[in-house]
C-alpha positions in Angstrom: 0.0 0.0 0.0 1.5 3.3 -1.0 -0.7 5.8 0.9 -0.6 4.1 4.3 0.5 5.6 7.6 2.6 3.3 9.8 1.5 4.8 13.1 -2.2 5.5 12.7 -3.0 3.1 9.9 -4.6 5.9 7.9 -5.3 4.8 4.3 -7.2 6.1 1.3 -11.0 6.4 1.5 -13.3 6.7 -1.4 -16.2 9.1 -2.1 -17.8 11.2 -4.8 -16.8 14.4 -6.5 -19.8 16.6 -7.2 -19.6 19.0 -10.1 -21.4 22.2 -10.5 -24.1 20.4 -12.4 -24.3 17.9 -9.6 -22.9 15.0 -11.6 -21.2 12.5 -9.3 -18.0 10.8 -10.2 -15.8 8.6 -8.0 -12.7 10.0 -6.3 -10.1 9.0 -3.8 -9.1 10.9 -0.6 -5.4 10.1 0.2 -3.9 10.8 3.6 -1.1 13.4 3.7 1.8 10.9 3.9 5.3 12.2 4.6 8.6 10.3 4.9 10.4 11.3 8.1 13.7 10.2 9.5 14.0 10.0 13.3 16.9 9.2 15.6 16.1 6.2 17.8 18.3 6.6 20.9 17.4 3.2 22.4 18.8 1.4 19.4 21.5 4.0 18.4 20.3 4.3 14.8 18.0 6.3 12.6 14.6 5.0 11.5 12.7 6.1 8.4 8.9 6.2 8.9 6.0 6.8 6.5 3.7 8.9 8.6 0.6 11.1 8.0 0.8 14.7 9.0 -1.3 14.0 12.0 1.0 11.1 13.1 4.0 13.5 12.8 2.4 15.7 15.5 1.6 12.6 17.5 5.3 11.5 17.4 6.3 15.0 18.7 3.8 14.6 21.6 4.5 11.0 22.7 8.1 10.7 21.6 9.9 8.5 19.0 10.4 5.5 21.3 6.7 5.2 22.2 5.7 5.7 18.5 8.0 2.9 17.3 6.6 0.7 20.1 3.1 1.3 18.8 4.1 0.6 15.2 5.8 -2.7 16.3 2.6 -3.6 18.3 0.6 -3.3 15.1 2.9 -5.9 13.6 4.9 -3.6 11.2 8.7 -3.8 10.8 10.8 -0.7 11.6 
């Protein structure tokens, strides 16, 4: 999956685009995925994470160690 957040699990959702004449066509809402590189002091190395913009703010709040622990609890490799 390309547009997938490792921390929150955010992924694309689907809906309709409504034109001015009210015709409906399918569209896809992608999460704002960013590649971020963090220093992981417990392991003495950098980790590269694919995070949504909201998850980047979460990492700043809870810390990198706790975020990586949550990602590993979801079963993803870091």
